[in-house]
PQR file of N, CA, C, O and H, with PARSE charges and radii, in Angstrom:
ATOM      1  N   MET A   1      22.870 135.499  56.362 -0.4000 1.5000
ATOM      2  CA  MET A   1      23.224 136.800  55.839 -0.0000 2.0000
ATOM      3  C   MET A   1      24.730 136.869  55.547  0.5500 1.7000
ATOM      4  O   MET A   1      25.151 137.428  54.534 -0.5500 1.4000
ATOM      5  N   ARG A   2      25.542 136.284  56.462 -0.4000 1.5000
ATOM      6  CA  ARG A   2      26.993 136.293  56.249 -0.0000 2.0000
ATOM      7  C   ARG A   2      27.382 135.537  54.992  0.5500 1.7000
ATOM      8  O   ARG A   2      28.199 136.006  54.199 -0.5500 1.4000
ATOM      9  H   ARG A   2      25.200 135.829  57.285  0.4000 1.0000
ATOM     10  N   SER A   3      26.783 134.351  54.815 -0.4000 1.5000
ATOM     11  CA  SER A   3      27.167 133.551  53.644 -0.0000 2.0000
ATOM     12  C   SER A   3      26.729 134.235  52.347  0.5500 1.7000
ATOM     13  O   SER A   3      27.418 134.129  51.333 -0.5500 1.4000
ATOM     14  H   SER A   3      26.120 133.971  55.459  0.4000 1.0000
ATOM     15  N   LEU A   4      25.598 134.930  52.370 -0.4000 1.5000
ATOM     16  CA  LEU A   4      25.163 135.669  51.188 -0.0000 2.0000
ATOM     17  C   LEU A   4      26.132 136.813  50.894  0.5500 1.7000
ATOM     18  O   LEU A   4      26.552 137.000  49.752 -0.5500 1.4000
ATOM     19  H   LEU A   4      25.038 135.016  53.194  0.4000 1.0000
ATOM     20  N   ALA A   5      26.481 137.574  51.929 -0.4000 1.5000
ATOM     21  CA  ALA A   5      27.435 138.680  51.756 -0.0000 2.0000
ATOM     22  C   ALA A   5      28.777 138.157  51.255  0.5500 1.7000
ATOM     23  O   ALA A   5      29.398 138.763  50.382 -0.5500 1.4000
ATOM     24  H   ALA A   5      26.140 137.421  52.856  0.4000 1.0000
ATOM     25  N   ASN A   6      29.223 137.027  51.811 -0.4000 1.5000
ATOM     26  CA  ASN A   6      30.497 136.455  51.380 -0.0000 2.0000
ATOM     27  C   ASN A   6      30.410 135.979  49.932  0.5500 1.7000
ATOM     28  O   ASN A   6      31.326 136.216  49.144 -0.5500 1.4000
ATOM     29  H   ASN A   6      28.719 136.534  52.520  0.4000 1.0000
ATOM     30  N   GLY A   7      29.326 135.318  49.584 -0.4000 1.5000
ATOM     31  CA  GLY A   7      29.162 134.815  48.222 -0.0000 2.0000
ATOM     32  C   GLY A   7      29.147 135.919  47.175  0.5500 1.7000
ATOM     33  O   GLY A   7      29.578 135.720  46.039 -0.5500 1.4000
ATOM     34  H   GLY A   7      28.582 135.125  50.224  0.4000 1.0000
ATOM     35  N   LEU A   8      28.646 137.085  47.569 -0.4000 1.5000
ATOM     36  CA  LEU A   8      28.595 138.226  46.654 -0.0000 2.0000
ATOM     37  C   LEU A   8      29.861 139.075  46.691  0.5500 1.7000
ATOM     38  O   LEU A   8      30.019 140.003  45.897 -0.5500 1.4000
ATOM     39  H   LEU A   8      28.296 137.247  48.491  0.4000 1.0000
ATOM     40  N   GLY A   9      30.765 138.751  47.621 -0.4000 1.5000
ATOM     41  CA  GLY A   9      32.010 139.514  47.724 -0.0000 2.0000
ATOM     42  C   GLY A   9      31.886 140.772  48.550  0.5500 1.7000
ATOM     43  O   GLY A   9      32.752 141.644  48.487 -0.5500 1.4000
ATOM     44  H   GLY A   9      30.637 137.997  48.266  0.4000 1.0000
ATOM     45  N   PHE A  10      30.806 140.882  49.335 -0.4000 1.5000
ATOM     46  CA  PHE A  10      30.591 142.069  50.158 -0.0000 2.0000
ATOM     47  C   PHE A  10      30.951 141.858  51.621  0.5500 1.7000
ATOM     48  O   PHE A  10      30.829 142.791  52.415 -0.5500 1.4000
ATOM     49  H   PHE A  10      30.102 140.174  49.387  0.4000 1.0000
ATOM     50  N   ALA A  11      31.384 140.678  51.997 -0.4000 1.5000
ATOM     51  CA  ALA A  11      31.715 140.397  53.393 -0.0000 2.0000
ATOM     52  C   ALA A  11      33.054 141.026  53.774  0.5500 1.7000
ATOM     53  O   ALA A  11      33.945 141.187  52.940 -0.5500 1.4000
ATOM     54  H   ALA A  11      31.482 139.920  51.352  0.4000 1.0000
ATOM     55  N   TRP A  12      33.169 141.373  55.040 -0.4000 1.5000
ATOM     56  CA  TRP A  12      34.422 141.918  55.579 -0.0000 2.0000
ATOM     57  C   TRP A  12      35.227 140.795  56.217  0.5500 1.7000
ATOM     58  O   TRP A  12      34.690 139.974  56.961 -0.5500 1.4000
ATOM     59  H   TRP A  12      32.445 141.242  55.717  0.4000 1.0000
ATOM     60  N   TRP A  13      36.508 140.772  55.920 -0.4000 1.5000
ATOM     61  CA  TRP A  13      37.456 139.801  56.460 -0.0000 2.0000
ATOM     62  C   TRP A  13      38.676 140.541  56.980  0.5500 1.7000
ATOM     63  O   TRP A  13      39.016 141.626  56.506 -0.5500 1.4000
ATOM     64  H   TRP A  13      36.944 141.439  55.316  0.4000 1.0000
ATOM     65  N   ALA A  14      39.326 139.936  57.961 -0.4000 1.5000
ATOM     66  CA  ALA A  14      40.627 140.437  58.403 -0.0000 2.0000
ATOM     67  C   ALA A  14      41.677 139.432  57.949  0.5500 1.7000
ATOM     68  O   ALA A  14      41.540 138.230  58.176 -0.5500 1.4000
ATOM     69  H   ALA A  14      39.051 139.055  58.346  0.4000 1.0000
ATOM     70  N   ARG A  15      42.717 139.935  57.311 -0.4000 1.5000
ATOM     71  CA  ARG A  15      43.881 139.106  56.989 -0.0000 2.0000
ATOM     72  C   ARG A  15      44.926 139.453  58.033  0.5500 1.7000
ATOM     73  O   ARG A  15      45.402 140.586  58.100 -0.5500 1.4000
ATOM     74  H   ARG A  15      42.828 140.911  57.127  0.4000 1.0000
ATOM     75  N   VAL A  16      45.279 138.469  58.844 -0.4000 1.5000
ATOM     76  CA  VAL A  16      46.227 138.669  59.936 -0.0000 2.0000
ATOM     77  C   VAL A  16      47.467 137.846  59.628  0.5500 1.7000
ATOM     78  O   VAL A  16      47.383 136.634  59.431 -0.5500 1.4000
ATOM     79  H   VAL A  16      44.893 137.548  58.789  0.4000 1.0000
ATOM     80  N   GLN A  17      48.614 138.505  59.587 -0.4000 1.5000
ATOM     81  CA  GLN A  17      49.869 137.823  59.281 -0.0000 2.0000
ATOM     82  C   GLN A  17      50.806 137.928  60.475  0.5500 1.7000
ATOM     83  O   GLN A  17      50.974 138.994  61.067 -0.5500 1.4000
ATOM     84  H   GLN A  17      48.683 139.490  59.747  0.4000 1.0000
ATOM     85  N   THR A  18      51.418 136.787  60.814 -0.4000 1.5000
ATOM     86  CA  THR A  18      52.395 136.764  61.898 -0.0000 2.0000
ATOM     87  C   THR A  18      53.761 136.372  61.343  0.5500 1.7000
ATOM     88  O   THR A  18      53.876 135.751  60.286 -0.5500 1.4000
ATOM     89  H   THR A  18      51.282 135.921  60.333  0.4000 1.0000
ATOM     90  N   GLN A  19      54.779 136.754  62.086 -0.4000 1.5000
ATOM     91  CA  GLN A  19      56.149 136.337  61.771 -0.0000 2.0000
ATOM     92  C   GLN A  19      56.671 135.537  62.951  0.5500 1.7000
ATOM     93  O   GLN A  19      56.453 135.899  64.107 -0.5500 1.4000
ATOM     94  H   GLN A  19      54.685 137.259  62.945  0.4000 1.0000
ATOM     95  N   SER A  20      57.352 134.463  62.654 -0.4000 1.5000
ATOM     96  CA  SER A  20      57.935 133.552  63.648 -0.0000 2.0000
ATOM     97  C   SER A  20      56.897 133.103  64.665  0.5500 1.7000
ATOM     98  O   SER A  20      56.982 133.480  65.834 -0.5500 1.4000
ATOM     99  H   SER A  20      57.530 134.168  61.715  0.4000 1.0000
ATOM    100  N   PRO A  21      55.929 132.315  64.251 -0.5600 1.5000
ATOM    101  CA  PRO A  21      55.832 131.580  62.994  0.2800 2.0000
ATOM    102  C   PRO A  21      55.215 132.435  61.883  0.5500 1.7000
ATOM    103  O   PRO A  21      54.468 133.378  62.144 -0.5500 1.4000
ATOM    104  N   ASP A  22      55.544 132.084  60.648 -0.4000 1.5000
ATOM    105  CA  ASP A  22      55.005 132.772  59.477 -0.0000 2.0000
ATOM    106  C   ASP A  22      53.673 132.124  59.091  0.5500 1.7000
ATOM    107  O   ASP A  22      53.630 131.082  58.437 -0.5500 1.4000
ATOM    108  H   ASP A  22      56.151 131.317  60.436  0.4000 1.0000
ATOM    109  N   VAL A  23      52.597 132.771  59.514 -0.4000 1.5000
ATOM    110  CA  VAL A  23      51.258 132.232  59.285 -0.0000 2.0000
ATOM    111  C   VAL A  23      50.335 133.366  58.849  0.5500 1.7000
ATOM    112  O   VAL A  23      50.454 134.490  59.335 -0.5500 1.4000
ATOM    113  H   VAL A  23      52.632 133.618  60.046  0.4000 1.0000
ATOM    114  N   THR A  24      49.422 133.071  57.937 -0.4000 1.5000
ATOM    115  CA  THR A  24      48.365 134.000  57.557 -0.0000 2.0000
ATOM    116  C   THR A  24      47.042 133.420  58.035  0.5500 1.7000
ATOM    117  O   THR A  24      46.703 132.280  57.718 -0.5500 1.4000
ATOM    118  H   THR A  24      49.325 132.158  57.542  0.4000 1.0000
ATOM    119  N   TYR A  25      46.308 134.203  58.793 -0.4000 1.5000
ATOM    120  CA  TYR A  25      44.986 133.828  59.280 -0.0000 2.0000
ATOM    121  C   TYR A  25      43.954 134.704  58.581  0.5500 1.7000
ATOM    122  O   TYR A  25      44.188 135.895  58.372 -0.5500 1.4000
ATOM    123  H   TYR A  25      46.584 135.129  59.051  0.4000 1.0000
ATOM    124  N   TRP A  26      42.826 134.128  58.224 -0.4000 1.5000
ATOM    125  CA  TRP A  26      41.690 134.881  57.690 -0.0000 2.0000
ATOM    126  C   TRP A  26      40.589 134.796  58.725  0.5500 1.7000
ATOM    127  O   TRP A  26      40.192 133.699  59.119 -0.5500 1.4000
ATOM    128  H   TRP A  26      42.635 133.161  58.394  0.4000 1.0000
ATOM    129  N   TYR A  27      40.088 135.939  59.173 -0.4000 1.5000
ATOM    130  CA  TYR A  27      39.087 136.003  60.230 -0.0000 2.0000
ATOM    131  C   TYR A  27      37.825 136.652  59.671  0.5500 1.7000
ATOM    132  O   TYR A  27      37.854 137.821  59.284 -0.5500 1.4000
ATOM    133  H   TYR A  27      40.409 136.830  58.853  0.4000 1.0000
ATOM    134  N   GLY A  28      36.737 135.924  59.623 -0.4000 1.5000
ATOM    135  CA  GLY A  28      35.490 136.442  59.085 -0.0000 2.0000
ATOM    136  C   GLY A  28      34.571 135.299  58.730  0.5500 1.7000
ATOM    137  O   GLY A  28      34.830 134.169  59.142 -0.5500 1.4000
ATOM    138  H   GLY A  28      36.714 134.974  59.937  0.4000 1.0000
ATOM    139  N   PRO A  29      33.529 135.535  57.999 -0.5600 1.5000
ATOM    140  CA  PRO A  29      33.095 136.790  57.386  0.2800 2.0000
ATOM    141  C   PRO A  29      32.220 137.606  58.336  0.5500 1.7000
ATOM    142  O   PRO A  29      31.593 137.064  59.247 -0.5500 1.4000
ATOM    143  N   PHE A  30      32.191 138.907  58.107 -0.4000 1.5000
ATOM    144  CA  PHE A  30      31.346 139.832  58.853 -0.0000 2.0000
ATOM    145  C   PHE A  30      30.572 140.692  57.862  0.5500 1.7000
ATOM    146  O   PHE A  30      31.105 141.081  56.823 -0.5500 1.4000
ATOM    147  H   PHE A  30      32.700 139.348  57.367  0.4000 1.0000
ATOM    148  N   VAL A  31      29.331 140.984  58.180 -0.4000 1.5000
ATOM    149  CA  VAL A  31      28.506 141.820  57.313 -0.0000 2.0000
ATOM    150  C   VAL A  31      28.918 143.279  57.456  0.5500 1.7000
ATOM    151  O   VAL A  31      28.964 144.017  56.471 -0.5500 1.4000
ATOM    152  H   VAL A  31      28.898 140.668  59.024  0.4000 1.0000
ATOM    153  N   ARG A  32      29.220 143.696  58.698 -0.4000 1.5000
ATOM    154  CA  ARG A  32      29.609 145.091  58.943 -0.0000 2.0000
ATOM    155  C   ARG A  32      31.065 145.193  59.351  0.5500 1.7000
ATOM    156  O   ARG A  32      31.561 144.377  60.128 -0.5500 1.4000
ATOM    157  H   ARG A  32      29.183 143.096  59.497  0.4000 1.0000
ATOM    158  N   ARG A  33      31.741 146.189  58.828 -0.4000 1.5000
ATOM    159  CA  ARG A  33      33.141 146.437  59.187 -0.0000 2.0000
ATOM    160  C   ARG A  33      33.271 146.693  60.687  0.5500 1.7000
ATOM    161  O   ARG A  33      34.220 146.222  61.315 -0.5500 1.4000
ATOM    162  H   ARG A  33      31.338 146.852  58.197  0.4000 1.0000
ATOM    163  N   SER A  34      32.334 147.429  61.260 -0.4000 1.5000
ATOM    164  CA  SER A  34      32.393 147.742  62.693 -0.0000 2.0000
ATOM    165  C   SER A  34      32.322 146.473  63.538  0.5500 1.7000
ATOM    166  O   SER A  34      32.979 146.389  64.576 -0.5500 1.4000
ATOM    167  H   SER A  34      31.564 147.812  60.750  0.4000 1.0000
ATOM    168  N   SER A  35      31.542 145.492  63.114 -0.4000 1.5000
ATOM    169  CA  SER A  35      31.464 144.216  63.840 -0.0000 2.0000
ATOM    170  C   SER A  35      32.792 143.481  63.772  0.5500 1.7000
ATOM    171  O   SER A  35      33.240 142.897  64.758 -0.5500 1.4000
ATOM    172  H   SER A  35      31.008 145.560  62.271  0.4000 1.0000
ATOM    173  N   LEU A  36      33.414 143.514  62.613 -0.4000 1.5000
ATOM    174  CA  LEU A  36      34.730 142.887  62.458 -0.0000 2.0000
ATOM    175  C   LEU A  36      35.755 143.571  63.351  0.5500 1.7000
ATOM    176  O   LEU A  36      36.514 142.901  64.051 -0.5500 1.4000
ATOM    177  H   LEU A  36      33.050 143.989  61.811  0.4000 1.0000
ATOM    178  N   GLU A  37      35.783 144.900  63.332 -0.4000 1.5000
ATOM    179  CA  GLU A  37      36.755 145.639  64.143 -0.0000 2.0000
ATOM    180  C   GLU A  37      36.610 145.307  65.622  0.5500 1.7000
ATOM    181  O   GLU A  37      37.605 145.159  66.330 -0.5500 1.4000
ATOM    182  H   GLU A  37      35.167 145.445  62.764  0.4000 1.0000
ATOM    183  N   GLU A  38      35.368 145.191  66.087 -0.4000 1.5000
ATOM    184  CA  GLU A  38      35.116 144.870  67.492 -0.0000 2.0000
ATOM    185  C   GLU A  38      35.579 143.452  67.835  0.5500 1.7000
ATOM    186  O   GLU A  38      36.266 143.250  68.836 -0.5500 1.4000
ATOM    187  H   GLU A  38      34.559 145.311  65.511  0.4000 1.0000
ATOM    188  N   ALA A  39      35.208 142.475  67.010 -0.4000 1.5000
ATOM    189  CA  ALA A  39      35.559 141.077  67.266 -0.0000 2.0000
ATOM    190  C   ALA A  39      37.049 140.818  67.085  0.5500 1.7000
ATOM    191  O   ALA A  39      37.615 139.953  67.753 -0.5500 1.4000
ATOM    192  H   ALA A  39      34.650 142.639  66.197  0.4000 1.0000
ATOM    193  N   LEU A  40      37.677 141.552  66.196 -0.4000 1.5000
ATOM    194  CA  LEU A  40      39.092 141.338  65.884 -0.0000 2.0000
ATOM    195  C   LEU A  40      39.985 141.581  67.096  0.5500 1.7000
ATOM    196  O   LEU A  40      41.030 140.944  67.230 -0.5500 1.4000
ATOM    197  H   LEU A  40      37.217 142.255  65.653  0.4000 1.0000
ATOM    198  N   GLN A  41      39.589 142.490  67.974 -0.4000 1.5000
ATOM    199  CA  GLN A  41      40.411 142.788  69.148 -0.0000 2.0000
ATOM    200  C   GLN A  41      40.657 141.542  69.998  0.5500 1.7000
ATOM    201  O   GLN A  41      41.777 141.317  70.456 -0.5500 1.4000
ATOM    202  H   GLN A  41      38.741 143.007  67.866  0.4000 1.0000
ATOM    203  N   GLY A  42      39.627 140.739  70.210 -0.4000 1.5000
ATOM    204  CA  GLY A  42      39.781 139.504  70.975 -0.0000 2.0000
ATOM    205  C   GLY A  42      40.646 138.484  70.253  0.5500 1.7000
ATOM    206  O   GLY A  42      41.461 137.805  70.879 -0.5500 1.4000
ATOM    207  H   GLY A  42      38.717 140.922  69.837  0.4000 1.0000
ATOM    208  N   PHE A  43      40.475 138.372  68.939 -0.4000 1.5000
ATOM    209  CA  PHE A  43      41.284 137.447  68.145 -0.0000 2.0000
ATOM    210  C   PHE A  43      42.755 137.834  68.223  0.5500 1.7000
ATOM    211  O   PHE A  43      43.616 136.974  68.409 -0.5500 1.4000
ATOM    212  H   PHE A  43      39.814 138.924  68.431  0.4000 1.0000
ATOM    213  N   LEU A  44      43.048 139.132  68.081 -0.4000 1.5000
ATOM    214  CA  LEU A  44      44.440 139.596  68.146 -0.0000 2.0000
ATOM    215  C   LEU A  44      45.027 139.395  69.539  0.5500 1.7000
ATOM    216  O   LEU A  44      46.206 139.067  69.669 -0.5500 1.4000
ATOM    217  H   LEU A  44      42.348 139.831  67.931  0.4000 1.0000
ATOM    218  N   ALA A  45      44.224 139.586  70.576 -0.4000 1.5000
ATOM    219  CA  ALA A  45      44.699 139.361  71.942 -0.0000 2.0000
ATOM    220  C   ALA A  45      45.064 137.892  72.145  0.5500 1.7000
ATOM    221  O   ALA A  45      46.104 137.584  72.727 -0.5500 1.4000
ATOM    222  H   ALA A  45      43.266 139.852  70.470  0.4000 1.0000
ATOM    223  N   ASP A  46      44.210 136.989  71.666 -0.4000 1.5000
ATOM    224  CA  ASP A  46      44.506 135.555  71.769 -0.0000 2.0000
ATOM    225  C   ASP A  46      45.766 135.201  70.987  0.5500 1.7000
ATOM    226  O   ASP A  46      46.596 134.422  71.456 -0.5500 1.4000
ATOM    227  H   ASP A  46      43.366 137.239  71.193  0.4000 1.0000
ATOM    228  N   LEU A  47      45.902 135.760  69.823 -0.4000 1.5000
ATOM    229  CA  LEU A  47      47.065 135.492  68.983 -0.0000 2.0000
ATOM    230  C   LEU A  47      48.341 136.020  69.630  0.5500 1.7000
ATOM    231  O   LEU A  47      49.391 135.384  69.539 -0.5500 1.4000
ATOM    232  H   LEU A  47      45.228 136.392  69.442  0.4000 1.0000
ATOM    233  N   SER A  48      48.258 137.165  70.276 -0.4000 1.5000
ATOM    234  CA  SER A  48      49.424 137.753  70.949 -0.0000 2.0000
ATOM    235  C   SER A  48      49.941 136.859  72.065  0.5500 1.7000
ATOM    236  O   SER A  48      51.136 136.860  72.360 -0.5500 1.4000
ATOM    237  H   SER A  48      47.404 137.682  70.350  0.4000 1.0000
ATOM    238  N   SER A  49      49.048 136.095  72.689 -0.4000 1.5000
ATOM    239  CA  SER A  49      49.466 135.215  73.777 -0.0000 2.0000
ATOM    240  C   SER A  49      50.370 134.090  73.283  0.5500 1.7000
ATOM    241  O   SER A  49      51.049 133.444  74.082 -0.5500 1.4000
ATOM    242  H   SER A  49      48.077 136.094  72.449  0.4000 1.0000
ATOM    243  N   GLU A  50      50.383 133.851  71.969 -0.4000 1.5000
ATOM    244  CA  GLU A  50      51.262 132.834  71.388 -0.0000 2.0000
ATOM    245  C   GLU A  50      52.648 133.387  71.079  0.5500 1.7000
ATOM    246  O   GLU A  50      53.514 132.653  70.603 -0.5500 1.4000
ATOM    247  H   GLU A  50      49.832 134.376  71.320  0.4000 1.0000
ATOM    248  N   SER A  51      52.865 134.667  71.344 -0.4000 1.5000
ATOM    249  CA  SER A  51      54.161 135.356  71.231 -0.0000 2.0000
ATOM    250  C   SER A  51      54.812 135.301  69.850  0.5500 1.7000
ATOM    251  O   SER A  51      55.983 134.937  69.742 -0.5500 1.4000
ATOM    252  H   SER A  51      52.161 135.263  71.731  0.4000 1.0000
ATOM    253  N   PRO A  52      54.082 135.653  68.797 -0.5600 1.5000
ATOM    254  CA  PRO A  52      54.756 135.758  67.495  0.2800 2.0000
ATOM    255  C   PRO A  52      55.687 136.964  67.492  0.5500 1.7000
ATOM    256  O   PRO A  52      55.507 137.883  68.291 -0.5500 1.4000
ATOM    257  N   ALA A  53      56.671 136.975  66.611 -0.4000 1.5000
ATOM    258  CA  ALA A  53      57.617 138.090  66.536 -0.0000 2.0000
ATOM    259  C   ALA A  53      56.917 139.374  66.099  0.5500 1.7000
ATOM    260  O   ALA A  53      57.287 140.455  66.557 -0.5500 1.4000
ATOM    261  H   ALA A  53      56.817 136.229  65.961  0.4000 1.0000
ATOM    262  N   ALA A  54      55.918 139.280  65.226 -0.4000 1.5000
ATOM    263  CA  ALA A  54      55.181 140.457  64.752 -0.0000 2.0000
ATOM    264  C   ALA A  54      53.796 140.026  64.295  0.5500 1.7000
ATOM    265  O   ALA A  54      53.593 138.896  63.850 -0.5500 1.4000
ATOM    266  H   ALA A  54      55.617 138.402  64.855  0.4000 1.0000
ATOM    267  N   ILE A  55      52.845 140.954  64.415 -0.4000 1.5000
ATOM    268  CA  ILE A  55      51.483 140.726  63.928 -0.0000 2.0000
ATOM    269  C   ILE A  55      51.073 141.944  63.112  0.5500 1.7000
ATOM    270  O   ILE A  55      51.166 143.077  63.584 -0.5500 1.4000
ATOM    271  H   ILE A  55      53.011 141.872  64.777  0.4000 1.0000
ATOM    272  N   GLU A  56      50.619 141.705  61.889 -0.4000 1.5000
ATOM    273  CA  GLU A  56      50.080 142.767  61.039 -0.0000 2.0000
ATOM    274  C   GLU A  56      48.704 142.324  60.575  0.5500 1.7000
ATOM    275  O   GLU A  56      48.468 141.134  60.363 -0.5500 1.4000
ATOM    276  H   GLU A  56      50.543 140.784  61.506  0.4000 1.0000
ATOM    277  N   HIS A  57      47.797 143.277  60.416 -0.4000 1.5000
ATOM    278  CA  HIS A  57      46.478 142.911  59.911 -0.0000 2.0000
ATOM    279  C   HIS A  57      45.935 143.987  58.983  0.5500 1.7000
ATOM    280  O   HIS A  57      46.305 145.158  59.064 -0.5500 1.4000
ATOM    281  H   HIS A  57      47.989 144.243  60.589  0.4000 1.0000
ATOM    282  N   SER A  58      45.046 143.549  58.098 -0.4000 1.5000
ATOM    283  CA  SER A  58      44.349 144.468  57.207 -0.0000 2.0000
ATOM    284  C   SER A  58      42.907 143.994  57.081  0.5500 1.7000
ATOM    285  O   SER A  58      42.628 142.797  57.146 -0.5500 1.4000
ATOM    286  H   SER A  58      44.745 142.598  58.032  0.4000 1.0000
ATOM    287  N   LEU A  59      41.994 144.947  56.900 -0.4000 1.5000
ATOM    288  CA  LEU A  59      40.581 144.643  56.740 -0.0000 2.0000
ATOM    289  C   LEU A  59      40.245 144.720  55.257  0.5500 1.7000
ATOM    290  O   LEU A  59      40.559 145.700  54.581 -0.5500 1.4000
ATOM    291  H   LEU A  59      42.221 145.920  56.847  0.4000 1.0000
ATOM    292  N   ILE A  60      39.602 143.668  54.768 -0.4000 1.5000
ATOM    293  CA  ILE A  60      39.373 143.532  53.335 -0.0000 2.0000
ATOM    294  C   ILE A  60      37.923 143.123  53.087  0.5500 1.7000
ATOM    295  O   ILE A  60      37.368 142.289  53.803 -0.5500 1.4000
ATOM    296  H   ILE A  60      39.347 142.872  55.317  0.4000 1.0000
ATOM    297  N   ARG A  61      37.333 143.711  52.086 -0.4000 1.5000
ATOM    298  CA  ARG A  61      36.000 143.291  51.664 -0.0000 2.0000
ATOM    299  C   ARG A  61      36.183 142.375  50.463  0.5500 1.7000
ATOM    300  O   ARG A  61      36.632 142.811  49.403 -0.5500 1.4000
ATOM    301  H   ARG A  61      37.783 144.389  51.505  0.4000 1.0000
ATOM    302  N   CYS A  62      35.830 141.095  50.635 -0.4000 1.5000
ATOM    303  CA  CYS A  62      36.079 140.128  49.568 -0.0000 2.0000
ATOM    304  C   CYS A  62      35.230 138.880  49.753  0.5500 1.7000
ATOM    305  O   CYS A  62      34.466 138.765  50.711 -0.5500 1.4000
ATOM    306  H   CYS A  62      35.464 140.741  51.496  0.4000 1.0000
ATOM    307  N   ARG A  63      35.375 137.961  48.831 -0.4000 1.5000
ATOM    308  CA  ARG A  63      34.752 136.642  48.895 -0.0000 2.0000
ATOM    309  C   ARG A  63      35.852 135.634  49.177  0.5500 1.7000
ATOM    310  O   ARG A  63      36.831 135.561  48.434 -0.5500 1.4000
ATOM    311  H   ARG A  63      35.995 138.055  48.052  0.4000 1.0000
ATOM    312  N   ARG A  64      35.705 134.862  50.232 -0.4000 1.5000
ATOM    313  CA  ARG A  64      36.724 133.879  50.610 -0.0000 2.0000
ATOM    314  C   ARG A  64      36.186 132.472  50.437  0.5500 1.7000
ATOM    315  O   ARG A  64      35.072 132.170  50.863 -0.5500 1.4000
ATOM    316  H   ARG A  64      34.910 134.921  50.836  0.4000 1.0000
ATOM    317  N   THR A  65      36.977 131.611  49.811 -0.4000 1.5000
ATOM    318  CA  THR A  65      36.638 130.191  49.712 -0.0000 2.0000
ATOM    319  C   THR A  65      37.837 129.329  50.071  0.5500 1.7000
ATOM    320  O   THR A  65      37.739 128.102  50.112 -0.5500 1.4000
ATOM    321  H   THR A  65      37.883 131.856  49.465  0.4000 1.0000
ATOM    322  N   GLU A  66      38.968 129.970  50.332 -0.4000 1.5000
ATOM    323  CA  GLU A  66      40.217 129.263  50.618 -0.0000 2.0000
ATOM    324  C   GLU A  66      40.316 128.926  52.108  0.5500 1.7000
ATOM    325  O   GLU A  66      39.478 129.359  52.898 -0.5500 1.4000
ATOM    326  H   GLU A  66      39.049 130.966  50.299  0.4000 1.0000
ATOM    327  N   PRO A  67      41.331 128.161  52.488 -0.5600 1.5000
ATOM    328  CA  PRO A  67      41.521 127.836  53.896  0.2800 2.0000
ATOM    329  C   PRO A  67      41.655 129.103  54.748  0.5500 1.7000
ATOM    330  O   PRO A  67      42.131 130.138  54.281 -0.5500 1.4000
ATOM    331  N   PHE A  68      41.226 128.993  56.001 -0.4000 1.5000
ATOM    332  CA  PHE A  68      41.263 130.140  56.906 -0.0000 2.0000
ATOM    333  C   PHE A  68      42.637 130.362  57.526  0.5500 1.7000
ATOM    334  O   PHE A  68      42.933 131.470  57.974 -0.5500 1.4000
ATOM    335  H   PHE A  68      40.840 128.152  56.381  0.4000 1.0000
ATOM    336  N   THR A  69      43.474 129.343  57.563 -0.4000 1.5000
ATOM    337  CA  THR A  69      44.825 129.472  58.102 -0.0000 2.0000
ATOM    338  C   THR A  69      45.797 128.911  57.077  0.5500 1.7000
ATOM    339  O   THR A  69      45.631 127.790  56.595 -0.5500 1.4000
ATOM    340  H   THR A  69      43.233 128.443  57.200  0.4000 1.0000
ATOM    341  N   ILE A  70      46.804 129.695  56.752 -0.4000 1.5000
ATOM    342  CA  ILE A  70      47.790 129.279  55.755 -0.0000 2.0000
ATOM    343  C   ILE A  70      49.171 129.402  56.378  0.5500 1.7000
ATOM    344  O   ILE A  70      49.628 130.504  56.680 -0.5500 1.4000
ATOM    345  H   ILE A  70      46.939 130.605  57.143  0.4000 1.0000
ATOM    346  N   GLU A  71      49.830 128.271  56.568 -0.4000 1.5000
ATOM    347  CA  GLU A  71      51.166 128.295  57.150 -0.0000 2.0000
ATOM    348  C   GLU A  71      52.205 128.378  56.050  0.5500 1.7000
ATOM    349  O   GLU A  71      52.063 127.764  54.993 -0.5500 1.4000
ATOM    350  H   GLU A  71      49.458 127.375  56.322  0.4000 1.0000
ATOM    351  N   SER A  72      53.242 129.141  56.310 -0.4000 1.5000
ATOM    352  CA  SER A  72      54.329 129.281  55.345 -0.0000 2.0000
ATOM    353  C   SER A  72      55.073 127.962  55.233  0.5500 1.7000
ATOM    354  O   SER A  72      55.264 127.260  56.226 -0.5500 1.4000
ATOM    355  H   SER A  72      53.357 129.640  57.169  0.4000 1.0000
ATOM    356  N   GLN A  73      55.483 127.636  54.042 -0.4000 1.5000
ATOM    357  CA  GLN A  73      56.230 126.401  53.815 -0.0000 2.0000
ATOM    358  C   GLN A  73      57.738 126.621  53.838  0.5500 1.7000
ATOM    359  O   GLN A  73      58.502 125.683  53.610 -0.5500 1.4000
ATOM    360  H   GLN A  73      55.327 128.207  53.235  0.4000 1.0000
ATOM    361  N   SER A  74      58.179 127.853  54.111 -0.4000 1.5000
ATOM    362  CA  SER A  74      59.624 128.130  54.098 -0.0000 2.0000
ATOM    363  C   SER A  74      60.290 127.757  55.389  0.5500 1.7000
ATOM    364  O   SER A  74      61.501 127.929  55.531 -0.5500 1.4000
ATOM    365  H   SER A  74      57.559 128.616  54.295  0.4000 1.0000
TER
END
């Protein structure tokens, strides 16, 4: 069901960006936004233990085919 929702662009993803280190994480896919919101709390808690300078996230409904973690090259 997740892969079908993702293929159609209806899946929910979280884009999580950190500073120091500058990394973008994609967390998903989820069929329901509420499921993503619930699961995201644990992901953010784990990420916080790595002590980035800042963490920002947004919930997006989209189709993802790119890498799940993108490190800044700067």
